[in-house]
N, C-alpha and C positions, 0 to 999 in steps of 0.2 A: 572074877578076876579083874575085869573092867575096872569094878568100885575100889577094890583094892588099889590099883594103881594109880587113880585118881587121888586116894588117900595120900599115897606116899607122896605125888606130888606138890599136894596141899602142904602136907608137913614141913618137907621141903622149902616150900616157897614162904610159909608165914616163919619157919625160922631163920632166914634171910642173912643177917650177917653174922647169927649166934654160929652158924656152919662153918664160917671163913673165919673165926678171931684169930687161929693161930694154926700154926702148921706151914709147910710150903706153898708160897701163891695165896696164902691169906691175907686179907684186905680188911681197910674200915670202908663205909658206906662214904665216908668222904672222897674215897678214890676213885669210886664208879662217877662220883659226878664230876671229876673231873676232866680237862680233856687230855692230861698228862696224866702217867701212872709211874710209880714207882712200886718194886716189889717189897711184902712184906708188911705186917700192920706198923711197924716201927718206923717205914720210911726211906728203908736205907735203897738205894742204889738209885739207877740214872733213869729218864723214859725210856721207855723204849720204843720203836715200830716194828710193826708186826707185818711182813710182807704177805700182799694179797695177790697173787697167782690168776693173771686174767685166763690164762690155758687152763681153767679149774677141768676141764672134761678129758683131760690127760691121766688125771688122778682119778676120775671115775671109772674111765674106761677100761683102764690096764688090769688087767686080771693077776697081775704078776705084784702089783701093789697091793699094800695093805687098806684096809678099809679105813682103819682109824692110826695116826702118825701124831708122836706127841714130841714138838720140838721146844727146847730147852733155849729161850733169847737171852742174850748175855746181858746183864742190867748191871753188872759192877759188883753186885752182891751174890743171892742166892740161884739167880734166872729167875725167869716168869715162865713157866708152864705154858704151852699154846698146843690146844687140840686142833687136828685136821681131820676134817670127815670127810671122806671121797675126795680130798683135794682141797677142800673149802675149809677156811679157818674160822673157829668160833672164840671169836674178840669181840670185846666191846668199846674199841675204839679206833681213832683214825680211819685209814683207808680200810683195814681190815674188816668193819663193821659190815664191808658191803661183800663179806662173804655169805651170810645167813640171805642175801637178796639174789646173789647169786646160785646158790644151792635151788632155792626154791623156783628162779626163772629158768636154770636149765635142765628143769626137772618137773615142770609143772605138766607134762602129757597125761593124761587118766587122771588128774587131781581131784580129789570131790572135798567136799568143803559141809562139815554139819554142824549143827547150834543144838545146844538142848539148852533151857532154863531149869535150875534145880529149884527146889522146895524154898529158898531163900532169896530166889529174883536174880541167883548169879547167872550169867550166858557163858556156859563153856561152847568153847568151839575146838574143833578136832579136824584139822586139817590132813589128806592122807594123799602121799606120794608115791605112788605104786611103782615108776622107775627103781627108785633107791628100797623100797621096801622100807619108807620112813614114815612117820606122823609127826606133825607138831601139835602141842597141846595147848590152851591157853584160856584168858577169860576176856570177853568185849565188855570193857567197862563203859564204853558209848559208841556211837556210830565211828569215831574217828580214833578212838585210844584200846588197841588190843594189848594184853598183858602177857608176853611168852610165859610160858612155865615149862615147858619141856619138849625138846627133839628124843624123839627115841628113834631105830631102827633093829630090825630084826636081823639076826645071823643065823644061818647062811644068808649072803645077799640073793637079787635075780637069778637065774640062770644068765641074764645077759653081761651081768657083770661078774661073773666069775662061777658063782653058783658056791657050793660046799668046796671047791679046790682054792677058792681065794684064801690068805689069811687076813684074819680079823686084823690083829696087832702083831707086827714083827713077823715072826713067821708062826705064830700061833692061828689055827685054824677057829671056826664055831666049835663049842663044845669043850675048849677048853676050860681049866679047873681055875679057882681062883689063885691058889698055889702057884699055878703058872703064869699065870698074869702080872704078878706081884715081883715075879724072880725075871720079868721082860726087861732088858739093859733100858729102852726108853724110859719105862716107867719107873724102875731105880733110881737112874739118872734124875728125874724131872721131881719125882715125889719122896723120894727116900724111903718108899714103902709104907708112906703116911693114908692106910688104908682105913676107912671108915664103913662097917657092915651097920645098917638100919633094920635086919631083921634075922638076927640072933647069930650064932656061930655055926649053924649046920652045913652051910655053903663052902665053908671052910675046911670041912670035914669031909667033902666030897660027898655031899647028898642034901636034901632038900633045897627048899626055892629060897631067895634073898638078894639082895641089892648092895653093892658097895661101890664104895666113891670113893673120888679125890677131889680137894678143893683146889680151884685155879682159882685166876684173879676175876673173871668177872661170872663164875658157875660153878656146879659139882660136875665133874664128868664119871660117868656111873657106868657099871656093869650088870646085868639081870643075868641069873642062873636059877636054872630049873634044875631039880637033882643033882645038884653041885655040878651042871653044866652051862658054859657060857652060850645065852638065847639071844640077848640085846645086847647094844651099848645105848646110852643115853648122855643128854646134855641139860642140867636144869639150870635155866636162864635166874642169876642172882638179882630179885627184884630191887635192890638199890641202886643199882647201875640203870641209871635214865635214860642211857643211850639206844637200852632192847626195844624200849618203846617209840623208840622213832616211828611215825606211821609211814614213811617211806620204806620200811625195812618189808610191811604186812601188806601192802596195795598186790592184787591181783597182777600177774604179768599181762 
């Protein structure tokens, strides 16, 4: 199971801009290197500023709030979809870039870090954040250079954060089907249903394992299914976005 997950992460990572070439939230590699961003591969729209809420623990601790919230930020064109995970924005520019820092720092109690060098000499890193039931996986290119690949969270969340009673997206609980996710109003508004399945059609038919994702401006928002039911949400960091490799994002608290 773990080896299959790593292969999926690496496949998405290698694909890079190819996954983001079109559709809502698509962009070019040049966009990811800029301090400002315009939505869409054609460069339409105005630069956007994504709010970084400093009282993020409310979004984490309130069991009435969904684990995942997708906000469509107006850019004068199609809009820029921004995922908020437990209240932390996943956006690779401006002040919102600190969202990943606060997610790690606020929830580092009990964290563990595991490294594994594969047969090709690549050093894989797995950071576990048990307070959230989440993991961060990436590659340690050098002592100072960490390349994040995936942030994934199992659902339902830990009991302290609401457990099985807490909604994952909108009013949808863990165990939701792909069809239910596609009908969620925030998903419809942000992505117009532009859903990509990476492991066949079985999950859409209510059976089998699979992974579906939506493109965002700096990565992919993904949903993992087992037997056709939602068991995991994830975010795949887009490699061409150099801001994700900022060493200050990944320092231990």
